[in-house]
Phi, psi and omega in degrees: 000132180283117171254091194280333187272359183286156174307323168246092182306136187197164173225032175245021180056041186307326182294347184272351175238093187291329180295313177293326184288320177302313187295319186284328175294330177281326173296322187307311180300325176296320175301309183294323173297323177292317183298321182291325186277318184242005177279184183308120187282127177087007187224018187293330184266006187260148176280128184239142177279091196246148169267132179232155184284137169235353184194151177261006176284136178307329187281346186195049186271353188221156182221137183256129171198165170282128180213153172283142189295319177294349176265004180300159187276078172291141177187192182244108184228118177252146174296151177313148176280155174269134183286131176061028179294139179245165176289132192259004182197169179083194180290341182259007178310133184093346173282160182290142177299160186265140172254351170237169182281120170303128188294325180295337186250011188305307180296316174306313178297314176303316180298315181298320181287312181302319182293314177294317177298330183286336172293331184301295182295328187296324184291320179298313180301318181296330192256006198290345180260005194286333179303333183290344177233025180307139182271359173186164174295328175299313177294322179295316179300325178292319175302315182291324175298316179300310189296317182291327180291323174296323178295322178293322176299331177295316174308312183298330176277323179299318176307318180297314186293317176291320183282342194227353186231021173056220177298316180300324181289319179298319177295323180294325182291323179292323179295333184291336175269349179273322179298155177222140172297121176092349183293123180296338176265328179227060188288172176285161193283321181266137186292331177296342184258016178248004178249139181299150172254088191265001176220161186286332173299317171303315179295322175288325173298315179301311187285337174282312189259311186282325174287339174286330164303315173304323176304306186291322170303311184294319179296324178285328175278341175290344173276354192296148177288344174277105191298314179304322177294312181299313176292331176294306188290335183289318178292323176304326179299321182301321182285325187299330184302324182292335179293315183291332174298314184296319182289307179308305182298316179303311178296320178303312183294331172296312182300314178301320176303310179306318175302314178298319177294322181294325180282330175286331190216076179303133176084004186281164166272116183303324178298314185297337182266010180082015176255183177251112188285159181307317184293331170296312182305314182301318179301316179290327174296320175300317180293307189288324176299318185286320176291332183284331172309317181299335187287347174283347179098191182283151178294333173241113195223119176286333173299311178298322177296317175300318184288322184292308186303326187283339193085020181264331176220122188253205178265151177302138184045058181309325183294339181283342178273151183277313179267103186269358180257326174056040183263340186251341185288173171219166178233121185273131178213149178274128192249131175297140174210116183063227175273006190225200181235150173232148172277131180226137180267124181244135183307140189304312180307321181287342185254018182301324180297321184288325177298314182297320181293331171301318176294320178297317175300316181295316178298318179296320185303320178300326177291320182286330177299318183297320177293328184286322172303323177295321174296311179300318182299329177271004178073031178254148184270342178307137174224136175274153179219156169275134178284169181302152172291356176271343190286135166055041178267146178242353181227136177102191191294342184260006179295138174087358177243153178247141183216153173279172177302333173278007177081016180276135182295154178202168180281159183293326182294318183284329175298312184298321184292335183247010186302317187288346170290329192251330189233150184299132184265174174296331175290319177301309185298316177302312181297310178301313182296334178288344176273346186280073176254130186289146175232101192244022173263141182299133180085357181256155182215160180292154183295332189276355179220144184284156177289151176296143188290338173206163182275179179281132181044046172068025179273155177291162175301327186276008179297146178273083181297330179227120180269112187268344179283000000 
């Protein structure tokens, strides 16, 4: 039952556990202070047309209305339990799921939850200044929707820490509000979440590629034998889908605007006409895709094997696989050796990060195919591509080795000499930053991006998505 009128909205019957309720209500003011300090800068008092949860059922889980972001319905919402659900993979496959933390897996589970939890406030901190350069009120609203949902995802993880990990969990929840993206003394756990996202091209790339990593991490955790974690992440996935929509369509609109400029001014330099050329878009794709690949961890991982064997973290869509124990299979991967690559058979459990990365790569390719259809429809020959999974990697077996975007080995010196061909240069960043001028009149939009094909919740393009007065 969804309790929307409670101080902490929830569907976990929080009022029946007074100790947990008090602990979370004690944490709540600290969260709100963090949000006001580190959430979207300059817009805390504005009314934003946001979607908020009113149900966890697919037919009616969201409600749209203007609300101030600090008043958003932060809360704890779990998907409905599955009757008689059993653990679907690993050494405990077929056994009933756990409703409490198994003692032997306590540290593993806490590590998984804290790492996932830390990414949620980190992304809000990275994006806190973007509202000030929004290309339209439509885009500003989408940014804020992503931000508040990341805040709610933090609540989802903190509920697990408070509810199932005792004092350790409460301390971890406090630490989530103490760390800061980019802070040299208390940085966020994963390096990709420690750099500011200071322009909208990076924001769209982040929501396309980095949030899609989040999708696949959540899909793997949604298979967990720890039932509260599985139910929590399943509902988070419902909200996460919007973030990837923002990224996919945002990049497509950048591409569409470049096409429009080329048609309006045949033979022109798109940059000189205030658009973003395809080559620059490709370099941003190369960067954000490659650093997001790092978030899956090493290609060969004993931790991934342990998590799978214990039944804590599975594969995305585990039911689609035939062998749910994965003790006998192997995974073939190209491993650096000398100046080249050799094929190596890795025990399947140790390759679970790479299995998850396979699904991620295929999902991203569908988005790239959509962008390429836009080019094809316009009669253009240019095509966007995803770089090799070996390109520009800083975690895993390819760290310290140099590869071109096609995945071919090369010397570090040659890579550096060609870096600006493949990755955003200082000049690229300066050019993109020069375009970041706010357009805040309803129905108007910046020159470098096309208007969205339709509004949010069937609203007109000139709808006042954010009330700035």
